[in-house]
C-alpha positions, 0 to 999 in steps of 0.5 A: 759137694751138695751142701753136706757137712763132712766131720772126721777125726784121728786118734793117735797115741803118745808116740804120734801113731794113729790108732783109730780114725772116724768120719761122718757125713752130718748134713747141713749143720754149723758148726761142724767142728763142734759136731766133729768134737762131739763125735770124736769124744763119742768114739773115743768113749766107745773104743774105750780111750781113758786119756784124750787131747782134743785139738782143733784149729777153731779157737772159738770153739776150743774156748767154748768147750773149754770154758767152765761158764758154758756148763749151763750154756743155751746150745745143746751142742755145747751141753753134749760136749760138756756131758763128756767132761765128767766122765772117768777119763783125762780130758784136755781141749787144745787150740792148734793153729792150722799149719801146726795140724797139718 
């Protein structure tokens, strides 16, 4: 790999069927997991998903985006993610250990 970051995700329905996926090369960025969450929220909004459970193996990032105290975060990325919390949809963030995701 040439130092480029790759993010991606999968949207599944309530029966665990894959309904949409996404991936994107984002260059050299950190933290890539937060970028993946932001891009995933953008894609979900564009394709019209109205109920979304965001799962990640990164417990720190899930705490950051779940915590209401971060609404005024100095991190632009966290503020961008938080802007999706006020949309007209059901949105939940959940940490899953890596072995439960794969």
